[in-house]
C-alpha positions in Angstrom: 98.3 -31.7 1.1 97.9 -28.4 2.9 100.9 -25.8 2.6 102.3 -23.6 5.1 100.7 -19.9 4.1 103.2 -17.8 3.1 101.7 -15.3 5.6 98.3 -14.8 7.5 95.6 -11.7 6.7 95.5 -9.6 10.1 92.3 -10.1 12.1 91.4 -6.3 11.2 87.9 -4.9 11.9 85.1 -6.9 13.3 84.6 -10.4 13.4 80.7 -11.2 13.4 79.4 -14.5 15.4 76.4 -15.9 13.8 74.5 -18.2 15.9 71.5 -20.6 15.3 69.7 -21.2 18.7 70.2 -18.6 20.9 69.6 -20.1 24.1 71.6 -21.1 26.8 74.8 -22.0 25.7 75.2 -18.7 23.1 73.6 -16.5 26.2 76.1 -17.7 28.9 78.7 -17.0 26.0 77.9 -13.5 24.7 77.6 -12.6 28.5 80.5 -13.8 29.6 82.4 -12.6 26.2 80.8 -9.1 27.8 82.0 -9.3 31.7 85.4 -10.2 30.4 85.8 -7.3 27.6 84.8 -4.6 30.8 86.7 -6.3 33.2 84.6 -8.2 35.4 85.4 -11.8 34.8 88.1 -14.2 33.4 87.8 -15.9 30.2 88.3 -19.5 32.3 88.1 -22.1 30.3 89.5 -20.8 26.6 92.3 -21.8 25.8 93.2 -19.0 23.3 92.7 -16.4 25.9 93.7 -18.0 29.2 96.2 -21.3 27.2 100.2 -20.8 26.6 101.8 -22.8 23.7 105.6 -23.5 24.2 108.0 -23.0 21.6 111.5 -24.7 21.2 113.6 -26.6 23.5 112.4 -27.2 27.1 116.3 -25.0 28.2 114.9 -21.8 25.9 111.7 -21.0 28.4 110.0 -19.4 25.7 106.6 -20.0 26.6 104.1 -17.3 25.2 100.5 -17.2 25.7 98.5 -18.6 22.3 96.8 -15.2 21.7 99.9 -13.3 21.3 101.8 -16.1 19.6 99.3 -16.4 15.8 97.3 -13.2 15.5 94.0 -13.9 16.8 91.2 -11.3 16.5 90.3 -9.6 20.1 87.3 -9.5 21.8 87.3 -5.8 22.4 86.2 -6.8 17.8 83.9 -9.1 18.4 79.6 -8.7 17.7 76.7 -10.7 18.1 73.6 -12.0 16.3 72.0 -15.2 15.6 68.4 -16.7 14.9 66.0 -18.6 17.4 62.4 -20.0 17.1 61.4 -18.0 20.3 61.5 -13.9 19.7 63.2 -13.0 23.2 66.3 -11.3 23.0 69.7 -12.3 24.2 68.6 -10.9 28.3 65.4 -12.5 28.8 66.7 -15.8 26.9 69.4 -15.9 29.4 66.9 -15.5 32.5 65.1 -18.3 31.2 68.1 -20.5 30.8 68.9 -19.6 34.5 72.9 -20.6 33.7 74.2 -17.0 35.1 73.4 -15.5 38.5 71.1 -11.8 38.2 74.2 -9.4 39.5 76.4 -11.0 36.2 73.6 -10.8 34.0 72.3 -7.3 35.5 75.8 -6.0 34.6 76.0 -6.7 30.8 72.0 -6.0 30.2 72.4 -3.3 27.7 74.0 -5.5 25.4 71.9 -8.5 25.8 68.3 -6.5 25.5 69.6 -4.7 22.5 70.6 -8.8 21.0 67.7 -9.5 18.9 67.0 -12.8 17.0 66.3 -12.9 13.6 63.4 -15.7 13.0 64.6 -19.5 12.6 64.7 -22.1 10.4 62.5 -24.5 12.0 61.5 -28.3 11.3 59.3 -30.0 14.0 60.0 -33.6 12.7 63.5 -32.5 13.5 62.9 -31.3 17.0 60.2 -32.6 18.6 60.0 -31.2 21.9 60.5 -27.9 20.8 58.1 -25.9 19.3 58.1 -21.8 18.5 56.0 -19.4 16.6 59.5 -17.0 15.7 60.1 -18.9 12.3 60.3 -18.4 8.9 58.3 -19.7 6.4 58.8 -20.1 2.4 57.5 -22.7 -0.1 61.1 -25.0 -0.5 64.1 -25.8 1.3 65.9 -23.6 -0.8 64.0 -20.7 -0.7 64.7 -21.1 3.0 68.8 -20.8 2.5 68.4 -17.9 0.1 66.9 -16.6 3.1 69.6 -17.2 5.8 71.4 -15.8 3.1 70.1 -12.8 2.9 70.0 -12.3 7.0 73.5 -12.6 6.1 74.8 -10.4 4.5 72.3 -7.8 6.1 73.8 -9.2 9.6 77.7 -7.9 8.2 76.5 -4.8 7.0 74.5 -3.5 9.6 77.3 -4.7 12.3 80.0 -3.5 10.3 81.8 -7.0 10.6 84.6 -7.1 8.2 84.5 -11.5 8.6 82.1 -13.5 10.1 81.9 -17.3 11.7 78.8 -19.2 12.4 78.5 -21.8 15.4 75.6 -23.8 15.4 74.1 -23.7 18.6 71.0 -25.1 18.1 69.1 -28.7 19.8 70.0 -31.8 18.7 68.0 -32.9 15.5 66.9 -36.8 15.3 69.3 -38.9 14.1 69.6 -39.8 10.5 72.2 -41.4 8.2 73.9 -40.2 5.1 71.7 -40.4 2.2 72.0 -39.7 -2.0 70.6 -36.7 -1.1 73.5 -35.4 0.8 76.2 -37.1 -2.0 76.7 -34.0 -3.8 76.3 -30.3 -4.3 74.3 -31.0 -7.2 72.0 -33.6 -5.4 72.0 -31.3 -2.3 70.8 -28.2 -4.3 68.2 -30.3 -6.2 66.7 -31.7 -2.7 66.1 -28.8 -1.1 64.5 -27.2 -4.5 62.4 -30.6 -3.8 61.9 -30.0 0.0 63.6 -33.5 0.7 63.0 -34.9 4.1 66.4 -35.3 4.6 67.4 -31.8 4.3 67.2 -30.7 8.0 67.1 -27.2 8.6 70.7 -27.2 10.3 72.0 -28.2 6.8 70.2 -25.2 6.0 72.3 -22.8 7.8 74.9 -24.4 6.8 74.7 -24.3 3.3 74.1 -20.4 3.5 76.7 -19.7 5.6 79.1 -21.6 3.4 77.9 -20.2 0.7 78.6 -17.0 1.5 81.8 -17.6 2.9 81.4 -17.7 6.4 83.2 -20.4 8.4 80.8 -22.8 10.0 81.3 -25.2 13.1 78.6 -27.6 14.4 78.5 -27.5 18.4 75.7 -30.6 18.1 75.7 -34.1 17.2 73.7 -33.5 14.0 75.3 -35.0 10.4 75.3 -30.8 9.3 78.3 -30.2 7.8 80.0 -34.3 8.2 78.1 -35.3 4.2 80.1 -34.9 1.2 78.0 -31.8 -0.2 79.2 -29.8 2.4 83.0 -30.6 2.2 82.7 -30.1 -1.5 81.2 -26.8 -0.5 84.0 -25.7 1.6 86.1 -26.6 -0.9 85.0 -24.9 -4.0 84.1 -21.7 -2.0 87.7 -21.9 0.7 85.7 -22.4 4.2 87.2 -24.0 6.9 84.5 -26.5 8.6 84.3 -28.0 11.8 82.7 -30.1 14.2 80.7 -32.3 15.9 79.4 -31.6 18.7 80.6 -29.5 22.1 83.1 -31.7 24.3 82.2 -30.4 27.7 80.9 -32.8 30.3 81.2 -36.5 30.9 82.4 -37.3 27.4 85.0 -34.6 28.4 85.7 -37.1 31.3 86.1 -39.5 28.9 88.8 -38.6 27.0 90.8 -37.5 30.0 90.4 -41.3 32.0 90.6 -43.9 28.8 93.9 -42.6 27.4 94.9 -43.0 31.2 93.7 -46.4 31.5 95.4 -47.2 27.6 98.9 -46.1 28.4 99.3 -48.4 31.7 98.0 -51.1 30.0 94.7 -51.5 32.9 91.8 -53.4 30.9 88.5 -52.5 31.0 85.1 -54.8 31.3 82.7 -52.1 31.9 81.5 -48.3 31.8 78.2 -47.6 32.6 77.0 -43.5 32.2 73.9 -41.9 33.1 73.5 -37.8 33.0 70.2 -35.7 34.5 69.9 -32.3 33.1 67.0 -30.0 33.3 67.9 -27.4 30.6 66.5 -27.4 26.6 68.9 -29.8 25.8 67.4 -32.3 28.0 63.7 -31.7 27.2 65.1 -31.8 23.6 67.0 -35.0 24.3 64.1 -36.9 26.2 63.0 -37.6 22.4 63.8 -40.9 21.4 65.1 -40.3 18.1 67.5 -36.8 19.7 68.7 -38.8 22.0 69.9 -41.5 19.7 72.3 -38.9 17.5 73.3 -38.1 21.0 74.3 -41.5 21.9 75.8 -42.4 19.2 78.0 -39.5 19.5 79.3 -40.1 22.9 79.4 -44.0 22.4 81.6 -43.6 19.6 84.3 -42.1 22.1 85.7 -45.5 23.9 86.2 -47.7 21.0 88.3 -45.5 19.0 90.7 -44.7 21.8 90.6 -48.4 23.7 91.1 -49.9 19.7 89.5 -53.0 20.9 90.7 -54.5 17.2 94.4 -53.6 18.5 94.0 -54.8 22.3 91.3 -57.5 22.1 92.7 -59.2 26.0 92.2 -55.9 27.4 89.6 -54.1 25.5 87.8 -56.9 23.1 84.7 -57.3 25.1 83.9 -54.3 26.9 80.1 -53.3 27.8 79.7 -49.3 27.7 75.8 -48.0 28.2 74.8 -44.3 27.9 71.8 -43.2 29.8 70.1 -39.4 29.5 67.5 -38.5 31.9 65.4 -35.2 31.5 65.2 -33.7 34.8 63.9 -30.3 34.9 64.7 -29.2 38.7 68.5 -29.7 38.0 68.4 -26.9 35.1 71.4 -26.7 33.7 73.6 -27.9 36.1 74.0 -31.6 34.7 74.7 -34.6 36.7 77.0 -37.2 34.9 77.5 -40.4 37.2 80.1 -43.0 35.6 80.9 -46.5 37.5 83.8 -47.6 35.3 84.6 -51.8 36.1 88.4 -52.3 34.9 90.6 -55.4 35.8 94.6 -55.4 36.1 97.5 -57.5 37.3 96.6 -61.2 36.7 92.7 -59.8 36.0 91.9 -58.9 39.4 89.1 -56.1 39.2 89.0 -52.8 40.5 86.2 -49.6 39.9 86.3 -46.2 39.7 83.3 -44.3 40.3 83.0 -40.6 38.8 80.7 -38.1 39.7 80.7 -34.8 38.0 78.5 -31.8 39.1 79.5 -29.7 35.8 77.1 -26.7 34.8 76.8 -27.4 31.2 76.6 -24.3 29.3 79.4 -22.7 31.4 81.9 -25.2 29.9 80.4 -25.2 26.5 80.7 -20.9 26.1 84.8 -21.4 26.4 84.5 -23.5 23.4 82.3 -21.2 21.3 84.7 -18.6 22.0 88.0 -21.0 20.8 86.2 -22.2 17.9 84.9 -18.8 16.4 88.5 -17.4 16.7 90.4 -20.4 15.0 88.3 -20.5 12.3 88.7 -16.7 11.4 92.7 -17.6 11.9 92.0 -21.0 9.6 90.1 -18.7 7.1 92.6 -15.7 7.4 95.5 -18.5 6.6 93.6 -19.8 3.7 92.3 -23.3 5.4 89.4 -24.4 3.7 87.3 -27.7 4.4 87.3 -30.1 7.8 89.8 -28.2 10.0 91.0 -31.9 11.9 93.1 -29.7 14.1 89.9 -28.6 16.2 89.3 -31.9 17.2 90.0 -31.1 20.5 86.7 -29.3 21.0 84.2 -32.2 19.7 82.7 -35.2 21.0 82.9 -37.1 17.2 85.1 -35.0 15.7 84.7 -34.8 11.8 87.8 -36.6 9.9 89.2 -37.0 5.8 86.6 -40.0 5.1 89.4 -42.5 5.1 90.9 -41.9 8.4 89.3 -42.6 12.0 88.9 -39.9 14.1 91.3 -39.2 16.7 89.6 -38.2 20.3 92.6 -38.6 22.7 91.9 -35.2 24.6 95.8 -35.3 25.4 96.3 -36.4 21.4 94.0 -33.9 20.3 96.1 -31.1 22.2 99.0 -32.0 20.8 97.6 -31.7 17.3 96.2 -28.4 17.8 99.3 -26.6 18.8 101.6 -28.6 16.2 99.5 -26.9 13.8 99.9 -23.3 15.6 103.8 -24.1 15.8 103.7 -25.2 12.4 101.6 -22.0 11.2 104.4 -19.8 12.8 107.5 -21.6 11.2 108.4 -23.1 14.1 109.9 -26.8 15.3 107.1 -29.0 16.3 107.4 -30.6 19.7 107.4 -34.4 19.8 108.9 -34.8 23.2 111.7 -36.9 22.3 114.4 -35.0 24.3 117.8 -37.1 23.1 119.6 -34.1 22.9 119.5 -33.3 26.3 121.4 -36.5 27.4 125.0 -38.0 26.1 
């Protein structure tokens, strides 16, 4: 059982952010932070920067900003580094990603140009649609993990950071199920030394981070830290971990709409979802095995929210399909279509149509910021292991093995804010409100 910390260590000094994968999401995030720091833009979409939290009774009118309520690191103290299979600096990578306008990029060119990626750990078998030359070479995966640990230590020393956080912003790896090599620290470390094929590159980053005392979040649907070996490591090294798969476009809409249908007792016959996108993520997901990893992450949402085993008459037989199509002309501007067949009173059918023209990396960037700041807070508060209270940010949230994951966006937000209230010794909000009435 987690105990409330007697005190939270202050956020003094620089906070270093390490990003495996310095493509569209990472560069949009870094450029955005610098634009906000210079007063040239607003951090829209960031709960830590623009969100508020109600404290006490409604009649007290205490609604501070979250960043004023809990001791988060300040944006001025953030510093950046990362790895990529391409040698482009962050400015060049941002230009190629085509997410931000040339005007915005020119305003932060000096910072972005100075951020050069370290050579990445990469295995083509895990991301078949990409290939790059800016990669590390070693005889074993164990040796690669040690080189990553050296990278982490050197970055911390060079940047002057007092604390670090690592967020996986790399590509979706091919689908795999947990195997024996993932079941314990001993088996995993032996597997690295034997170059076990089931140990993916993202796992090496997670291992290096955790054993270096660095909190780690997984923004892709890969297994990565969602295996027993990583849970054990996180407990042993007292490191908070979170994942998996940033909840941004179509799945964000599902976790908003599905709870509403369930709350009103409206039935679901089918939900057909299709996407077109043309960024590097779309190219990677054009590989069936990488798509399978993403598909599994996206399909689980409705099952957990609607609970067909509890509501068989309403949700016991719905059809759920997900498609992703790589369409280069669209670039990072993803479009997601949803056809939702529902039924109401006496079984009469109805439909919902959603066409979400979104910008994938623009939606992901504030999530990276919030996860960085909250994971740093979690470590300073003495938290370790899976941070279920951060489920709000993920399509396929990690939780204790004996639990089912909570996908309902509104329950996730309540859990996050109640965790912050609990941390600061404030009363938890239940919305009961009986005290206002005779």
